[in-house]
N, C-alpha and C positions, 0 to 999 in steps of 0.2 A: 513534524515527521513528513516524509514524502520526498521523492527525488533524491534519496540518500545515497543509493549505490552509485548513481552517476557522479555525484560529488566525491564519493570515496575514490572512484576510479581516477578522477582527475587530480586529486590533491595528494600531497605527500603524507597526509594523515594516513589514509588507507589502513587496512588491518595489518599490512606488512610492517608498518612502523610500530604499531601497537605490539605485534608479536615479536618484533625485534627487541623492543624494550623488555618483553617478558623473558627473553632468552637468558637474561641475567638473574632471573628470579624464578626458580623452580616452584617455589611456594605459590606465587601468583598464577603460574600456568596450571598447576594442579588445582587451584581454586576455580579457575575458569572451566577446566574439564569437569569438575564436580558439579558446577552450576548448570552447564548445558546438558548434563546427563541426569538431571534430577527434575523432570517436569512436574508441574502441579497444575491442577485445574484453575481456571480463572478465579481470582479471589472475589468474594461476594460484594465488597464495598470499595470499588475503585474511586479514584479521583473523578470529578465530573468535568467534562470538556465543555468549552464554549458552544460547540456544535450541538450538544445535547440539550442546551437550554431552549426554552420556548418551542417545544416540539409541535410540528404542525398537525400531528395525529396523536393526541394524548392517549387515546385508548390503546394504541399499539405499543406503548412503552413497556408494559408488562403483559402483553396479550398472551392468552393461553386458553385452552379449552377447559370447561368445568371438570371433565374427566379425561384422562389421557387415553387416546384410542389404543386398542389392544394390538392392532396390526395395520400395516400399510404396504404399499409397493416399494416406495423409495423414502429413505430418511436422509435429509441433508443436515449436517452438523455444522453450525456456524451461520450467523446472520449478517455478516458484512457484505461488501460489494460482490465478493466471489459467490457467496451463498445466494445472493439476490439474482445474480446472473444465471446461476445454475437453475434456480427455481423458475425464472422467467423462460429459459430455454426449454426446460422439461414441460412446463405447462402449455406454452404456446405451440410447441412443435409436436405435441402428442394429442392435440385436440380432436384429430380425426381418427385416432385409434379406438377400437371397440373391444373392451371398455378402455377409456384413458386411465393412466396410472394415478393412484392416490399418493399424495406426497405430504410428509410431515417435516417441518423444519424445527430443529431443536437449537435453543440458545441457552447457554449456561447462566447468563445474567439478563439484563434488560436488552431489548432489541437494539442491534447495531451499537453495542457498547464496547467492542474490541477496537482493533487498529483503525478500521474505516471511520468509526465515530470519533477518533482521536487525532487524526492526521493533520497535515498542514493545508489541505485543500488544493494541492498542486496537481495538475495534469501536465506533467513536464517530462519531455524526452530530450535529454542533452545529447543530441545526435552526434556531435563531434567526439565526445568522450566515449559514448557507448560504442560507436562504430570502431574506434581505435581498439577498445578492449575486446570486442567480439572478433575483430580481424586477427589480433595477436593470438587468439586461442583457436579459432575455427577456420581461418582463411577468409579471403575476400568475398566469395560468393555466399557462404553461409552467413557471414556478417551482414551482408545486404538484406537477406531474408529476415534475420533477427531484428535488424533496425526497422525494416518495413512493418513488422508486427507491432513494434512499439509505437510507430508513427500513425498507425490506424486508430489508436485509442481516442485521440482528441477529436477529430471530425466525427467519429462514430458516436461518442458520448454527447457532443454538442447537438448533433442531429437528433439523436434519440430523445433528449430532454425537450427539444423544440417540438418534435412531433407529439410527444406525450403531454405537453403543456405543463412541465414541471418548473414554472417560473420561480417558485420559492427555493429551488435548489441552486439557483445562480450559476448554472453551467455556462461558461463563456470562454471565448478566446481572449488571451492577453498578450501583451508584449513582455517577454521576460528578459531580465538583465542579469548576467553573471559578472559579478565584480571580483576581479582577481587581485588579491592583496599581497602576493609574493612574486618576486622578480623571476625566479626559476619556473614557477608554475605558469606565469604569463608566457614565457617563451615556449613551454610545452603546449600550452593551449593553442597558440597560434599555429604550431606545427600540425596539431590535430585538426584544426579548422581547415587548413590548406589541403590536408589529405582527404577530408570529407568532400570538399568542393571539387577536387579532381576526380574522385572515384565514385561519389554518389551525388551528382550535381543537383538532383531533384531535392535533396535534403540540404546540401551545402549552399545552394543558392538562397536559402532563407536566412542564413547566418551573416550578421554584420560584425565586423571587428573594429574597435575603436582604441586608439592609444589613450593613455591616461587623461591627458588634458582635454581632448575632444569628448571622450566618454563621460567624464565628470561634468563637463559643461552641459552636454545634451541631457543627461539623466539626473542632474542635481545631486551629485555624490561628493563625498569628502575626498578632496584630492590627496590629502596626506595618507589615506588608507588604500589608495588605488594604484595599481600598475597597468591596468587595462580593463576593457569591458567587451563582452560578447553579448549580442542581442539577437533574439530570434522569437518565433511564434511558440506560444505554449497555451495552457488553459488553467482554469481554476473553477472551483465549485464549493458548495456547502455539502459535504459528502453525506452527512447524516440525513439531511432532507432529501437528497437524491434517492438514497436507498429506501427510506421509509415511504416516500411517495410511490415507489414501485411496489413495495409490499402492500400498501393500501389498495392499489389498483388490482394486484393479483388476488388478494383476498376478496375483493368485490366481485371480480369476474369468475374466479375459480374456487370460491369458498366451499363448494360442495365436495371438492376433492383435494383441497389444500388447507392446511392449518399450520399456525406458528405457535410453538410452545416455548415462551420465554421463561426465564428462571427455572429451566429444566435441563441441567447438564447431563450429557451422556457420560456415564461412569464406567461402562463396560460393554463389550461386544463378544458374544459367544455364537459359534456356528450352530445352526440346527442340524440334527442328524439327517444324513442322506445327501447325496450329491445334488447341488443346485437348489437346496431347500432355502437358503438364505440365512438370516441371523436373528438373534434376540439382542436388542439394545436395552441396557439397563439404565434407569434414571431414578432419582429419589422419589418420583411419583409413581413408579411402576415400570413394567417392561413392555416393549413393543416388538412384535415380529415383523420382519421386513425382508424383501428380496434383495434390495440394494442399499448400501450405505455409502454416502458421499462425504468425505472429510474436507471441510472448508474453514478450518479453524486457525490457519496460518501458524503462529508461534506455538499453539497448543496441540498441534497434531500428534506429537510424540506421546501424549497421554494415552492414546488409543492405538497407536501404531508403533509397537516396540522396536521394530527395525529402523525407525527414524530417530531413536534416541541418540543424541549427540550429533545428529546430521541436520536437524532443523531445530532452531532454538531462538529465543527472543533477544532482541536488542532493545533496551528501554530508551525511548525518545522523550524529549521534553518539549512542550509547546506552551505558548502564551497567546492571549488576545490582548492587544495593546491599542490604546487611543492614540492616534497620530498627533504629533506636535502641531501647534497652531500655524507654524510657518510652512508646512508641507503643502504643495499644490494639490488641488482636488483632481484626482485621476479617475474617480468613479469605478474603481475595481478593475481598471484596464491594464494593470502592470503587476508583475511579480519580480522577485529578486532572489539571487543566491550570492552569498559572500564566501569566497573560497580562498583560504590561506594555505600556508605551508603545513600546518597541523590543525586546521579547523575548518568547519563549514557551517553556515547558517542559511536559512531559507525563509522567505517572507512572501506572503500574498496579502492583498488588501481587498476587503469586501467593497461592493458598490455602496454608494450613498455617502452621507456626511454624518459625523458623530452626533448621535442622539436624535436624528431626524425622524425615526420611525416611532410608531406607537409603543414598541417594546423598548425604546431607548437605545436602539442599535443603529449602526451605520458607519462605514468607513474603517472598521477595525483592521489593524495590521496583525496578521496571524504569523507569529514569529517563533521559529523552532531552531534547534541545533545545540551548539555549545557542548557537545559530548566530551571534547578533550579537556574541558574545565573540571571534570570530576576528579576526585582524589586519586584515582588510578589512571588519569589521563585518557579515559575512554574505555579501556578494556574491562573495567569493573561494571560497565553498563551492559555488557554481553552476558547472556545467561540469567538476567534478572527477570523473574516471572511476575513481579508485583507492579501494578500500575496504581497503587494507592499511596505511593511515596514519591518524594522528589529529592534530587540532590541539591543541597544548599548552594554550593559553588556554581552549578549550572544555572540554577534559578536566578542567582544574583547577576550572572553574566548576561542572561537574556533580558533582564530588567534594564540593563544599561547599554545594550548594543545599538539601538536605533539612533540615538543622537550622534553616536560615533560614526555610523555608516553614512548618514546624510550630512554630517557636520552640524555642530550645535547652532550655528547661525541660521542654517536652512531649517533645522528642526523647530526652532523657536521655543516658546513656553509650552509646558505640558498642558494640554487642553483640560479644562475642568479640574485642574489641580491633581490629576491622577493619571498614571500611565497604564499600569497592569489592571485589566478587567477580569482576567481569568488565567489560571495556570494549572497545567495537568500533565500527566505522563501517559504513555501507551507502549505496548509491547509489539514490536514488528517481528515477523518471522523471517529469519535469515537461514539460508541453506549453506552447507559446507562448500558448495561449488558456485554459489551466487547465481543460480538459475532456479526458476520455479519448478515445483513438482506438479506434473499434470498427467492425468490418465489413470489407467487401471493399476491397482495395487496388487502386487504378487503376494502369494501366501507366505513366501519367505520373509516379507516385510511385516505382515500383519500377524503371522503365527496362526492364521485361520484359513482353512480351505474354502473354496467356493468361487473365487475370482470375480466376485461381484461387489468389491469395495473399490472406491475411486477417490481421487485426490485432486484438489486445486488449492495450492497453498505455497508458502515460501517465497514471497514476492520481494524480499530484501529491501524494504522501504520504498518500493516503486509500484505499490498496488494500484494506483489510479491509472497507470498506463499498461498494466499487465493483467490485473485480476479479472476484468470484465470478459475479455476474449478467452482467457484460460477457462473461465466458468462456462462460457458458451461451448467451447470444445468438449469439456467433460459432460455437459448436458447432452450433447449430440452423441457422445460415446455411449452413455448409459442407455439411450434410446436405440443404439445400433445404427445410427444414421451418419456417423462420421465419415464413412466411405461413400456416401451418396452426395451428389451435386445438389446444393441448396440454391434456391432462387434468390435468396437474400431478402431480408426485411429489416425493420427497425431493430438495431442492435445486433443483428446476425449477418455476417458477411456472406456473399455468394460464393459458390464453389464447394469443394470438399475441404474438410478440416486440414488435411495434409497440405493443401494449397497455401495456407496462411499460418498454420501453427508450426513454429520451429521444432524439428525433431529432437533438438537438444533439451527441450523441456520435458520430454516423456520420462516418467518416473519409473525406471527399471531398477530392479534390485542390484544389478551390476553397477549401475551409476551411483546409487546411494552408498553401496558398500565401499566403493573406491574413493569416495570423498572423505576428507577429514579437515577439521578446523585448522590444523597446522598448515594446510595448503592454501588457505585463503589469501595470505599475503602474496603468493605467486600469481594469483589470478587477477589482482587489481591492475 
């Protein structure tokens, strides 16, 4: 998972093709609407991702207080990268307040067991396709700001991890390679790159275009599967270790006013009587009174925000960790790939190291995801799927065999150590009906609760690693009432006012949510 929306925008796959297929089957479309309108809480026994193995902080996996605190100032629901960013911002930027706010983070399952702990490890902004999409919807100037927001993520996260000393999180820059396997898509891609280079030269100047022969020779790809290659700068990381490293630091520094309650799902929210009194959040372990509630559960938001039902919903993604073939060159985690066809998209990162060289028996794994159109419903049956404990057989089989085809069997060589698949899992990504994140204050018309002290950072459409951190920072500053103030800037937090860098299109108004509908997705790609 990860970098999915960019790929959807550039490929003929898109949801527009999927929905066009549905137009001939009212039963399939009705089934889709039923699925996306029937949210459930995260299931208790999901598949286990590669990233969750060998946790660097074992005591945090199921961390919780012996007794649930009866009250707090702020509750964050969700422990992925968005929740971590919100917690970091709230805690570090309120340290001088008297008294500083107390914060509880609720997680329905184990820590960071949602989309962040299950993704592909990409920090990838496909600037050429994103700019083209934004421009077609919002015009050139708005598109430039939206693209600038996405492009902030990579240097910010790399610098943050370096300053914090999160070596185990493997946050790094890579060279990324988009392999285009369809002739029509290749012509479209070249047009988008030219447009980016002409109109946003600071981004377009980083993009290189290779015709098939030259691209395959340079990057060691299968010529039979390639019509052209686009290369540019991106990033990669071990997402679970990044987030849990931050939580460990926050608990160590702010443990007196910050707690994490894993395996403690929020099952209900009721307003306290009286204006501005706050809320009572219900969990299986008891109830907590709080002034603010922040929703950072991505695909699961609609469980507690009824106005978001049918507007934010999951798409189930499939991921694998694979041992590279013996013929592949050693790149030490310095490259990632996307394979983009007429009706399909796949995405790959590679971890640093060589196979089996670490004490844990890890190193050099190819993190391979995608294959959505291989499902029985050609992809549409993966939308609205709320379960990450199951896998699609056809998608799994496809991912098992895609790597030797991508690189060519001669270059791939023999499967190392006699096996290819080390781990396979699924995860649910939060998609919104207009393909933009939901950020900011939630209106009572969406929650059904008065008070105006509920907030949201969710709906990243498969691009959480380039969107979620800064969206979380923005919401954290909003909760503190500091979004309109100029920030000096520090690790992980940009300088300036929030409005200087957060696109206004991300703000979650009731009008915006109400106007969006799943049937319009195809028009937005």
